C-alpha positions in Angstrom: -0.1 0.3 0.1 1.1 3.4 -0.9 0.3 6.4 1.3 -1.3 9.4 -0.6 -1.1 12.8 1.3 -4.3 15.0 2.1 -2.8 18.0 -0.2 -3.4 15.8 -2.9 -7.1 15.2 -2.4 -8.1 18.3 -4.2 -11.2 16.7 -5.3 -12.7 16.7 -1.6 -11.5 20.5 -0.8 -13.6 21.1 -4.1 -16.6 19.3 -2.4 -16.5 20.1 0.8 -15.3 24.2 0.1 -11.9 23.3 1.5 -10.6 21.2 3.8 -12.3 21.5 7.8 -10.0 24.1 10.3 -9.8 20.9 12.5 -8.4 18.3 9.7 -4.8 17.7 10.9 -2.7 17.8 7.3 -0.2 15.6 8.6 -2.6 13.0 8.7 -2.6 10.5 5.5 -5.4 8.7 3.7 -4.1 5.1 2.6 -4.8 3.6 -0.9 -5.5 0.4 -2.2 -4.6 -1.2 -5.5 -7.5 -3.9 -5.0 -10.2 -2.0 -6.2 -10.2 0.5 -9.1 -13.7 1.4 -10.3 -12.9 4.8 -12.1 -9.4 3.9 -12.7 -8.7 6.1 -9.5 -7.4 3.9 -6.3 -10.1 4.8 -3.2 -8.7 6.8 -0.6 -9.3 4.7 2.6 -9.2 6.3 6.6 -10.0 4.8 9.9 -12.6 6.8 11.9 -10.9 9.0 13.3 -9.4 10.2 10.3 -12.5 9.7 8.2 -14.5 11.9 11.3 -11.7 14.5 11.3 -11.8 15.5 7.3 -15.7 15.7 8.1 -14.9 18.2 10.8 -17.4 15.8 13.3 -16.3 13.3 16.1 -16.4 9.7 15.9 -19.5 9.4 17.8 -21.1 11.0 14.4 -19.1 8.7 12.0 -20.4 5.5 14.5 -23.8 6.5 14.6 -23.9 7.1 10.4 -22.6 3.2 10.2 -25.1 1.9 12.8 -27.7 3.7 10.8 -26.3 2.0 7.3 -25.9 6.2 6.2 -22.1 4.6 5.5 -20.5 1.1 5.0 -16.9 0.1 7.5 -14.8 -1.9 5.0 -14.0 -5.6 6.3 -10.6 -4.4 7.5 -12.4 -1.8 9.8 -11.7 1.0 6.9 -13.7 3.3 5.4 -13.7 4.0 1.3 -13.3 8.3 1.7 -14.8 9.2 -1.7 -18.1 6.7 -1.3 -18.8 7.0 2.3 -18.6 11.7 1.9 -20.6 11.4 -1.6 -23.3 9.3 1.4 -23.0 12.0 3.7 -23.5 14.8 1.8 -26.8 13.0 0.5 -27.6 12.3 3.4 -27.2 16.2 4.8 -28.9 17.5 1.4 -31.8 15.1 2.1 -32.0 16.3 5.7 -31.7 20.2 4.8 -34.8 19.6 2.1 -36.8 17.8 4.9 -35.8 20.7 7.4 -36.3 23.6 4.9 -39.1 22.1 3.2 -42.3 24.3 2.8 -44.6 21.2 2.3 -48.0 22.1 4.7 -48.7 18.3 4.8 -44.4 17.7 6.0 -45.2 21.1 8.7 -48.3 19.7 10.0 -47.4 16.4 10.6 -44.2 17.8 12.9 -46.4 20.3 14.4 -48.7 16.9 15.5 -45.6 15.5 16.7 -44.3 18.2 18.9 -47.8 18.4 20.1 -47.9 14.6 21.1 -44.3 14.8 22.8 -45.4 17.9 24.5 -48.4 16.0 25.7 -46.9 13.2 26.8 -44.5 15.3 29.0 -47.1 16.9 30.7 -48.6 13.7 31.4 -45.6 12.4 33.0 -45.2 15.5 35.0 -48.6 15.2 36.5 -47.9 11.8 37.6 -44.9 12.3 39.1 -46.7 15.4 41.0 -49.7 13.2 42.3 -52.0 15.1 40.2 -53.0 12.2 37.5 -54.5 9.0 38.3 -54.1 5.9 36.4 -58.0 4.6 35.3 -57.2 1.0 36.3 -56.5 2.8 40.4 -59.8 5.0 40.0 -62.0 2.0 38.9 -60.6 -0.6 41.5 -61.5 2.1 44.1 -65.2 2.7 42.5 -65.3 -1.0 42.1 -64.5 -1.6 46.5 -67.2 1.5 46.7 -70.2 -0.3 45.2 -69.5 -3.9 46.7 -69.6 -1.8 49.7 -72.8 -0.2 48.6 -74.5 -3.2 47.8 -73.4 -5.1 50.6 -74.9 -2.6 52.5 -79.0 -2.2 50.7 -78.8 -6.2 51.0 -78.6 -6.6 54.7 -81.4 -3.5 55.1 -84.1 -6.0 55.4 -82.6 -8.4 57.7 -81.5 -5.4 60.1 -84.9 -3.9 59.8 -86.9 -6.8 60.0 -84.8 -7.7 63.2 -85.6 -4.1 64.6 -88.8 -4.0 64.3 -90.4 -7.5 63.8 -91.6 -7.2 60.4 -93.5 -10.7 59.3 -91.3 -12.3 56.5 -93.4 -10.7 53.9 -92.4 -7.4 54.4 -88.9 -8.5 54.4 -89.2 -10.2 51.0 -90.9 -7.6 49.3 -88.2 -4.8 50.4 -85.4 -7.5 49.4 -87.3 -7.7 45.6 -87.5 -3.5 45.8 -83.8 -3.3 46.5 -83.0 -6.2 43.7 -84.9 -4.1 41.6 -82.8 -1.2 42.2 -79.4 -2.3 41.7 -80.0 -4.2 38.5 -81.1 -1.7 37.7 -78.0 0.4 38.4 -76.3 -2.4 37.3 -77.7 -2.0 33.7 
C-alpha cells in the first residue's frame, strides 16, 4: 500500500469547499490497488481520520455506520470518496426536509411535537400526584360499590330484626332493593 497525502485530495476540497480547520494536514489516507472502479484508487481512512476530515466527532461516524448511511470496509476502514458522497447526500436530504414548505409535512411535525409535549405533561402530572391511573380509579370505585351493594342487601334483615316485621314485608323490601340494584347495574 502506498500513502497518499491529504494535499493531493483536491477533489474533496472542491466538494467540501476546502478542508475543515480541525483536520490535521499530517494525517494521511491510504490507497488500495485492489479496487479501481473509475481508474482511481479508493482513499481509505480509519474512523478518527474520516471524522477529522468531515469536521465531526467519532460518534457521528459510528452513528452513520449503525444507521447504514455509510459502510465500513471489512478491514475496519472507510472508502473516503464513497462515504463522503453518501454523507453529503444525507445532509442535503435532511436540509430539504427541515426547510420544506410542504404544509402536510409541517402539520405532521407539529402533530408530533404536540404529542411529545402532551406525553411530557402527563408524566409530570403523574409525578406530582395530580394524575391517577384509570385502573386505580376503577378499582377504588368497584370497592365502594361492592360495599354499598352489601349494605343495601343487608337492610331488610337489619330492619326486620329491629322492628319485628313479618317475613312477607321483608321479602317485599328485599325484592325492591334488588330491582333498584339491577337497574343501576345495567
